[in-house]
All heavy atoms as TSV, in Angstrom:
chain	resi	resn	atom	element	x	y	z
A	1	MET	N	N	0.820	-1.173	-0.006
A	1	MET	CA	C	-0.001	-0.007	-0.014
A	1	MET	C	C	0.856	1.249	0.010
A	1	MET	O	O	0.524	2.204	-0.709
A	1	MET	CB	C	-0.951	-0.036	1.205
A	1	MET	CG	C	-1.923	1.075	1.175
A	1	MET	SD	S	-2.910	1.150	-0.313
A	1	MET	CE	C	-4.390	0.412	0.231
A	2	PRO	N	N	1.940	1.333	0.789
A	2	PRO	CA	C	2.763	2.558	0.727
A	2	PRO	C	C	3.296	2.822	-0.677
A	2	PRO	O	O	3.349	3.979	-1.101
A	2	PRO	CB	C	3.896	2.261	1.693
A	2	PRO	CG	C	3.348	1.276	2.626
A	2	PRO	CD	C	2.418	0.408	1.799
A	3	TRP	N	N	3.664	1.785	-1.386
A	3	TRP	CA	C	4.183	1.964	-2.748
A	3	TRP	C	C	3.099	2.552	-3.648
A	3	TRP	O	O	3.350	3.445	-4.454
A	3	TRP	CB	C	4.714	0.647	-3.338
A	3	TRP	CG	C	5.183	0.792	-4.731
A	3	TRP	CD1	C	6.392	1.261	-5.145
A	3	TRP	CD2	C	4.452	0.509	-5.931
A	3	TRP	NE1	N	6.463	1.299	-6.541
A	3	TRP	CE2	C	5.281	0.841	-7.016
A	3	TRP	CE3	C	3.188	0.025	-6.186
A	3	TRP	CZ2	C	4.864	0.651	-8.345
A	3	TRP	CZ3	C	2.793	-0.127	-7.502
A	3	TRP	CH2	C	3.621	0.184	-8.547
A	4	LEU	N	N	1.875	2.026	-3.565
A	4	LEU	CA	C	0.786	2.533	-4.346
A	4	LEU	C	C	0.461	3.988	-4.039
A	4	LEU	O	O	0.254	4.814	-4.915
A	4	LEU	CB	C	-0.469	1.684	-4.126
A	4	LEU	CG	C	-1.732	2.079	-4.905
A	4	LEU	CD1	C	-1.459	2.102	-6.424
A	4	LEU	CD2	C	-2.866	1.146	-4.576
A	5	THR	N	N	0.509	4.338	-2.742
A	5	THR	CA	C	0.274	5.736	-2.318
A	5	THR	C	C	1.333	6.649	-2.929
A	5	THR	O	O	1.026	7.725	-3.416
A	5	THR	CB	C	0.266	5.826	-0.795
A	5	THR	OG1	O	-0.731	4.978	-0.283
A	5	THR	CG2	C	-0.024	7.237	-0.337
A	6	GLU	N	N	2.583	6.219	-2.898
A	6	GLU	CA	C	3.659	7.033	-3.495
A	6	GLU	C	C	3.493	7.160	-5.013
A	6	GLU	O	O	3.705	8.219	-5.565
A	6	GLU	CB	C	5.041	6.399	-3.193
A	6	GLU	CG	C	5.438	6.507	-1.734
A	6	GLU	CD	C	6.750	5.825	-1.441
A	6	GLU	OE1	O	7.597	5.722	-2.351
A	6	GLU	OE2	O	6.938	5.348	-0.322
A	7	LEU	N	N	3.100	6.089	-5.664
A	7	LEU	CA	C	2.882	6.105	-7.110
A	7	LEU	C	C	1.786	7.113	-7.458
A	7	LEU	O	O	1.933	7.949	-8.361
A	7	LEU	CB	C	2.486	4.734	-7.615
A	7	LEU	CG	C	2.171	4.615	-9.093
A	7	LEU	CD1	C	3.391	4.978	-9.942
A	7	LEU	CD2	C	1.670	3.240	-9.426
A	8	LEU	N	N	0.673	7.060	-6.747
A	8	LEU	CA	C	-0.419	7.999	-7.031
A	8	LEU	C	C	-0.013	9.430	-6.696
A	8	LEU	O	O	-0.436	10.355	-7.386
A	8	LEU	CB	C	-1.672	7.591	-6.248
A	8	LEU	CG	C	-2.362	6.318	-6.693
A	8	LEU	CD1	C	-3.454	5.926	-5.738
A	8	LEU	CD2	C	-2.870	6.463	-8.107
A	9	ALA	N	N	0.769	9.627	-5.664
A	9	ALA	CA	C	1.207	10.967	-5.307
A	9	ALA	C	C	2.102	11.573	-6.392
A	9	ALA	O	O	2.131	12.755	-6.579
A	9	ALA	CB	C	1.947	10.937	-3.965
A	10	SER	N	N	2.821	10.713	-7.112
A	10	SER	CA	C	3.719	11.213	-8.161
A	10	SER	C	C	2.947	11.598	-9.424
A	10	SER	O	O	3.510	12.177	-10.323
A	10	SER	CB	C	4.781	10.147	-8.488
A	10	SER	OG	O	4.210	9.057	-9.181
A	11	ARG	N	N	1.686	11.254	-9.484
A	11	ARG	CA	C	0.801	11.611	-10.609
A	11	ARG	C	C	-0.156	12.686	-10.119
A	11	ARG	O	O	-0.353	12.894	-8.923
A	11	ARG	CB	C	-0.010	10.403	-11.094
A	11	ARG	CG	C	0.762	9.149	-11.314
A	11	ARG	CD	C	1.591	9.245	-12.614
A	11	ARG	NE	N	2.099	7.979	-13.094
A	11	ARG	CZ	C	3.155	7.343	-12.654
A	11	ARG	NH1	N	3.807	7.828	-11.624
A	11	ARG	NH2	N	3.544	6.213	-13.202
A	12	ASN	N	N	-0.754	13.371	-11.031
A	12	ASN	CA	C	-1.736	14.373	-10.661
A	12	ASN	C	C	-3.104	13.682	-10.559
A	12	ASN	O	O	-4.005	13.900	-11.353
A	12	ASN	CB	C	-1.763	15.516	-11.673
A	12	ASN	CG	C	-2.602	16.672	-11.196
A	12	ASN	OD1	O	-2.877	16.796	-9.995
A	12	ASN	ND2	N	-2.999	17.536	-12.117
A	13	THR	N	N	-3.245	12.794	-9.584
A	13	THR	CA	C	-4.415	11.948	-9.433
A	13	THR	C	C	-4.976	12.053	-8.031
A	13	THR	O	O	-4.219	12.031	-7.062
A	13	THR	CB	C	-4.011	10.473	-9.707
A	13	THR	OG1	O	-3.446	10.389	-10.993
A	13	THR	CG2	C	-5.178	9.545	-9.639
A	14	GLU	N	N	-6.276	12.112	-7.957
A	14	GLU	CA	C	-6.910	12.074	-6.633
A	14	GLU	C	C	-6.778	10.645	-6.080
A	14	GLU	O	O	-6.885	9.687	-6.826
A	14	GLU	CB	C	-8.381	12.455	-6.748
A	14	GLU	CG	C	-9.071	12.538	-5.424
A	14	GLU	CD	C	-10.514	12.994	-5.546
A	14	GLU	OE1	O	-10.822	13.716	-6.500
A	14	GLU	OE2	O	-11.304	12.601	-4.696
A	15	LYS	N	N	-6.523	10.543	-4.798
A	15	LYS	CA	C	-6.346	9.216	-4.223
A	15	LYS	C	C	-7.122	9.148	-2.901
A	15	LYS	O	O	-7.300	10.138	-2.200
A	15	LYS	CB	C	-4.896	8.892	-4.006
A	15	LYS	CG	C	-4.190	9.820	-3.034
A	15	LYS	CD	C	-2.735	9.469	-2.889
A	15	LYS	CE	C	-1.981	10.388	-1.973
A	15	LYS	NZ	N	-1.956	11.770	-2.304
A	16	SER	N	N	-7.555	7.988	-2.583
A	16	SER	CA	C	-8.180	7.713	-1.285
A	16	SER	C	C	-8.095	6.247	-1.017
A	16	SER	O	O	-7.952	5.427	-1.921
A	16	SER	CB	C	-9.631	8.190	-1.264
A	16	SER	OG	O	-10.400	7.452	-2.134
A	17	VAL	N	N	-8.142	5.900	0.251
A	17	VAL	CA	C	-8.145	4.512	0.677
A	17	VAL	C	C	-9.358	4.303	1.578
A	17	VAL	O	O	-9.606	5.096	2.459
A	17	VAL	CB	C	-6.820	4.206	1.462
A	17	VAL	CG1	C	-6.876	2.801	2.027
A	17	VAL	CG2	C	-5.642	4.400	0.603
A	18	LEU	N	N	-10.059	3.241	1.309
A	18	LEU	CA	C	-11.209	2.883	2.136
A	18	LEU	C	C	-10.857	1.652	2.934
A	18	LEU	O	O	-10.709	0.568	2.365
A	18	LEU	CB	C	-12.447	2.628	1.264
A	18	LEU	CG	C	-13.720	2.183	1.982
A	18	LEU	CD1	C	-14.204	3.247	2.954
A	18	LEU	CD2	C	-14.806	1.852	0.949
A	19	TRP	N	N	-10.681	1.791	4.241
A	19	TRP	CA	C	-10.387	0.679	5.100
A	19	TRP	C	C	-11.689	0.119	5.636
A	19	TRP	O	O	-12.472	0.844	6.218
A	19	TRP	CB	C	-9.484	1.110	6.261
A	19	TRP	CG	C	-8.126	1.578	5.819
A	19	TRP	CD1	C	-7.693	2.844	5.740
A	19	TRP	CD2	C	-7.065	0.766	5.340
A	19	TRP	NE1	N	-6.413	2.881	5.279
A	19	TRP	CE2	C	-5.992	1.616	5.031
A	19	TRP	CE3	C	-6.907	-0.622	5.144
A	19	TRP	CZ2	C	-4.785	1.150	4.529
A	19	TRP	CZ3	C	-5.694	-1.054	4.680
A	19	TRP	CH2	C	-4.664	-0.208	4.348
A	20	LEU	N	N	-11.943	-1.128	5.424
A	20	LEU	CA	C	-13.154	-1.798	5.890
A	20	LEU	C	C	-12.788	-2.727	7.034
A	20	LEU	O	O	-12.169	-3.769	6.815
A	20	LEU	CB	C	-13.805	-2.563	4.742
A	20	LEU	CG	C	-14.191	-1.697	3.536
A	20	LEU	CD1	C	-14.631	-2.595	2.383
A	20	LEU	CD2	C	-15.283	-0.725	3.906
A	21	SER	N	N	-13.215	-2.386	8.225
A	21	SER	CA	C	-12.899	-3.172	9.400
A	21	SER	C	C	-13.445	-4.587	9.257
A	21	SER	O	O	-14.622	-4.797	8.920
A	21	SER	CB	C	-13.477	-2.506	10.626
A	21	SER	OG	O	-13.214	-3.240	11.804
A	22	GLY	N	N	-12.617	-5.561	9.513
A	22	GLY	CA	C	-13.029	-6.967	9.459
A	22	GLY	C	C	-13.191	-7.515	8.070
A	22	GLY	O	O	-13.716	-8.633	7.896
A	23	ARG	N	N	-12.767	-6.795	7.047
A	23	ARG	CA	C	-12.904	-7.240	5.662
A	23	ARG	C	C	-11.530	-7.415	5.034
A	23	ARG	O	O	-10.537	-6.863	5.494
A	23	ARG	CB	C	-13.692	-6.201	4.840
A	23	ARG	CG	C	-15.079	-5.919	5.307
A	23	ARG	CD	C	-15.998	-7.039	4.976
A	23	ARG	NE	N	-17.374	-6.725	5.367
A	23	ARG	CZ	C	-18.394	-7.198	4.734
A	23	ARG	NH1	N	-18.301	-7.968	3.701
A	23	ARG	NH2	N	-19.618	-6.864	5.155
A	24	ASP	N	N	-11.485	-8.218	3.972
A	24	ASP	CA	C	-10.283	-8.378	3.192
A	24	ASP	C	C	-10.641	-8.220	1.730
A	24	ASP	O	O	-11.786	-7.903	1.389
A	24	ASP	CB	C	-9.571	-9.699	3.470
A	24	ASP	CG	C	-10.468	-10.908	3.180
A	24	ASP	OD1	O	-11.359	-10.823	2.304
A	24	ASP	OD2	O	-10.238	-11.925	3.806
A	25	HIS	N	N	-9.674	-8.437	0.839
A	25	HIS	CA	C	-9.922	-8.190	-0.577
A	25	HIS	C	C	-10.972	-9.149	-1.151
A	25	HIS	O	O	-11.589	-8.864	-2.143
A	25	HIS	CB	C	-8.602	-8.332	-1.368
A	25	HIS	CG	C	-8.087	-9.716	-1.416
A	25	HIS	ND1	N	-7.442	-10.294	-0.365
A	25	HIS	CD2	C	-8.117	-10.637	-2.412
A	25	HIS	CE1	C	-7.103	-11.551	-0.696
A	25	HIS	NE2	N	-7.519	-11.774	-1.953
A	26	ALA	N	N	-11.191	-10.283	-0.508
A	26	ALA	CA	C	-12.136	-11.262	-1.016
A	26	ALA	C	C	-13.570	-10.943	-0.678
A	26	ALA	O	O	-14.459	-11.250	-1.458
A	26	ALA	CB	C	-11.736	-12.676	-0.523
A	27	ASN	N	N	-13.789	-10.355	0.487
A	27	ASN	CA	C	-15.183	-10.096	0.881
A	27	ASN	C	C	-15.531	-8.640	1.025
A	27	ASN	O	O	-16.632	-8.319	1.447
A	27	ASN	CB	C	-15.489	-10.879	2.184
A	27	ASN	CG	C	-14.703	-10.400	3.363
A	27	ASN	OD1	O	-14.118	-9.311	3.380
A	27	ASN	ND2	N	-14.656	-11.207	4.419
A	28	ALA	N	N	-14.650	-7.770	0.616
A	28	ALA	CA	C	-14.936	-6.330	0.729
A	28	ALA	C	C	-16.084	-5.911	-0.176
A	28	ALA	O	O	-16.891	-5.045	0.194
A	28	ALA	CB	C	-13.695	-5.508	0.383
A	29	VAL	N	N	-16.200	-6.529	-1.341
A	29	VAL	CA	C	-17.229	-6.080	-2.299
A	29	VAL	C	C	-18.647	-6.363	-1.827
A	29	VAL	O	O	-19.586	-5.786	-2.396
A	29	VAL	CB	C	-16.995	-6.707	-3.712
A	29	VAL	CG1	C	-15.664	-6.220	-4.302
A	29	VAL	CG2	C	-17.007	-8.215	-3.641
A	30	THR	N	N	-18.842	-7.180	-0.859
A	30	THR	CA	C	-20.176	-7.419	-0.323
A	30	THR	C	C	-20.530	-6.436	0.789
A	30	THR	O	O	-21.672	-6.442	1.277
A	30	THR	CB	C	-20.289	-8.861	0.205
A	30	THR	OG1	O	-19.383	-9.089	1.240
A	30	THR	CG2	C	-20.091	-9.881	-0.917
A	31	SER	N	N	-19.621	-5.566	1.167
A	31	SER	CA	C	-19.850	-4.591	2.202
A	31	SER	C	C	-20.692	-3.432	1.683
A	31	SER	O	O	-20.422	-2.872	0.608
A	31	SER	CB	C	-18.493	-4.055	2.705
A	31	SER	OG	O	-18.651	-2.851	3.387
A	32	ARG	N	N	-21.726	-3.003	2.421
A	32	ARG	CA	C	-22.519	-1.869	2.051
A	32	ARG	C	C	-21.673	-0.609	1.963
A	32	ARG	O	O	-21.822	0.208	1.095
A	32	ARG	CB	C	-23.656	-1.673	3.045
A	32	ARG	CG	C	-24.466	-0.397	2.913
A	32	ARG	CD	C	-25.030	-0.133	1.557
A	32	ARG	NE	N	-25.757	-1.262	0.984
A	32	ARG	CZ	C	-26.057	-1.394	-0.322
A	32	ARG	NH1	N	-25.720	-0.452	-1.166
A	32	ARG	NH2	N	-26.679	-2.422	-0.751
A	33	GLU	N	N	-20.705	-0.477	2.892
A	33	GLU	CA	C	-19.823	0.704	2.878
A	33	GLU	C	C	-19.024	0.758	1.562
A	33	GLU	O	O	-18.876	1.820	0.955
A	33	GLU	CB	C	-18.886	0.635	4.065
A	33	GLU	CG	C	-18.037	1.907	4.268
A	33	GLU	CD	C	-17.173	1.826	5.509
A	33	GLU	OE1	O	-17.230	0.819	6.250
A	33	GLU	OE2	O	-16.444	2.794	5.749
A	34	PHE	N	N	-18.525	-0.400	1.105
A	34	PHE	CA	C	-17.781	-0.471	-0.165
A	34	PHE	C	C	-18.702	-0.104	-1.345
A	34	PHE	O	O	-18.324	0.663	-2.209
A	34	PHE	CB	C	-17.187	-1.845	-0.366
A	34	PHE	CG	C	-16.525	-1.992	-1.728
A	34	PHE	CD1	C	-15.227	-1.581	-1.886
A	34	PHE	CD2	C	-17.213	-2.534	-2.789
A	34	PHE	CE1	C	-14.601	-1.726	-3.148
A	34	PHE	CE2	C	-16.585	-2.658	-4.029
A	34	PHE	CZ	C	-15.301	-2.260	-4.192
A	35	LYS	N	N	-19.899	-0.662	-1.347
A	35	LYS	CA	C	-20.851	-0.384	-2.435
A	35	LYS	C	C	-21.178	1.085	-2.509
A	35	LYS	O	O	-21.220	1.687	-3.597
A	35	LYS	CB	C	-22.095	-1.235	-2.267
A	35	LYS	CG	C	-21.842	-2.693	-2.504
A	35	LYS	CD	C	-23.079	-3.508	-2.193
A	35	LYS	CE	C	-22.828	-4.997	-2.310
A	35	LYS	NZ	N	-23.989	-5.817	-1.958
A	36	ASP	N	N	-21.455	1.704	-1.357
A	36	ASP	CA	C	-21.773	3.135	-1.334
A	36	ASP	C	C	-20.595	3.968	-1.844
A	36	ASP	O	O	-20.780	4.915	-2.587
A	36	ASP	CB	C	-22.151	3.559	0.073
A	36	ASP	CG	C	-23.500	3.003	0.540
A	36	ASP	OD1	O	-24.264	2.538	-0.355
A	36	ASP	OD2	O	-23.760	3.032	1.752
A	37	ALA	N	N	-19.370	3.598	-1.442
A	37	ALA	CA	C	-18.175	4.348	-1.876
A	37	ALA	C	C	-17.979	4.154	-3.385
A	37	ALA	O	O	-17.576	5.093	-4.083
A	37	ALA	CB	C	-16.977	3.863	-1.113
A	38	ALA	N	N	-18.248	2.964	-3.900
A	38	ALA	CA	C	-18.074	2.716	-5.338
A	38	ALA	C	C	-19.064	3.547	-6.137
A	38	ALA	O	O	-18.725	4.119	-7.167
A	38	ALA	CB	C	-18.257	1.227	-5.619
A	39	VAL	N	N	-20.299	3.600	-5.692
A	39	VAL	CA	C	-21.334	4.394	-6.399
A	39	VAL	C	C	-20.943	5.876	-6.397
A	39	VAL	O	O	-21.031	6.549	-7.417
A	39	VAL	CB	C	-22.729	4.168	-5.752
A	39	VAL	CG1	C	-23.719	5.192	-6.254
A	39	VAL	CG2	C	-23.211	2.762	-6.034
A	40	GLU	N	N	-20.473	6.354	-5.252
A	40	GLU	CA	C	-20.024	7.753	-5.150
A	40	GLU	C	C	-18.851	8.017	-6.099
A	40	GLU	O	O	-18.813	9.016	-6.789
A	40	GLU	CB	C	-19.640	8.075	-3.714
A	40	GLU	CG	C	-19.218	9.521	-3.513
A	40	GLU	CD	C	-18.838	9.804	-2.060
A	40	GLU	OE1	O	-19.315	9.098	-1.156
A	40	GLU	OE2	O	-18.063	10.757	-1.872
A	41	PHE	N	N	-17.899	7.092	-6.148
A	41	PHE	CA	C	-16.717	7.228	-7.005
A	41	PHE	C	C	-17.152	7.264	-8.478
A	41	PHE	O	O	-16.671	8.104	-9.272
A	41	PHE	CB	C	-15.765	6.081	-6.768
A	41	PHE	CG	C	-14.634	6.044	-7.767
A	41	PHE	CD1	C	-13.505	6.887	-7.609
A	41	PHE	CD2	C	-14.642	5.161	-8.841
A	41	PHE	CE1	C	-12.472	6.850	-8.514
A	41	PHE	CE2	C	-13.609	5.116	-9.729
A	41	PHE	CZ	C	-12.531	5.961	-9.591
A	42	LEU	N	N	-18.029	6.374	-8.872
A	42	LEU	CA	C	-18.434	6.263	-10.267
A	42	LEU	C	C	-19.343	7.436	-10.701
A	42	LEU	O	O	-19.442	7.724	-11.912
A	42	LEU	CB	C	-19.150	4.945	-10.513
A	42	LEU	CG	C	-18.244	3.719	-10.367
A	42	LEU	CD1	C	-19.090	2.447	-10.437
A	42	LEU	CD2	C	-17.151	3.717	-11.429
A	43	ALA	N	N	-19.945	8.118	-9.738
A	43	ALA	CA	C	-20.820	9.236	-10.079
A	43	ALA	C	C	-20.032	10.507	-10.442
A	43	ALA	O	O	-20.575	11.419	-11.052
A	43	ALA	CB	C	-21.726	9.551	-8.872
A	44	VAL	N	N	-18.762	10.526	-10.119
A	44	VAL	CA	C	-17.905	11.709	-10.381
A	44	VAL	C	C	-17.618	11.864	-11.835
A	44	VAL	O	O	-17.570	11.134	-12.692
A	44	VAL	CB	C	-16.607	11.646	-9.585
A	44	VAL	CG1	C	-15.697	12.795	-9.939
A	44	VAL	CG2	C	-16.912	11.684	-8.100
């Protein structure tokens, strides 16, 4: 994650990280918090 943050910082790109407590990459997509954030991101 630190490498990805540095990579995005070196570009003129907006960046954010959504930490989901108790979730990992396999089950994050079923989280309501993830779904709401994805909809907000895609609406931009």
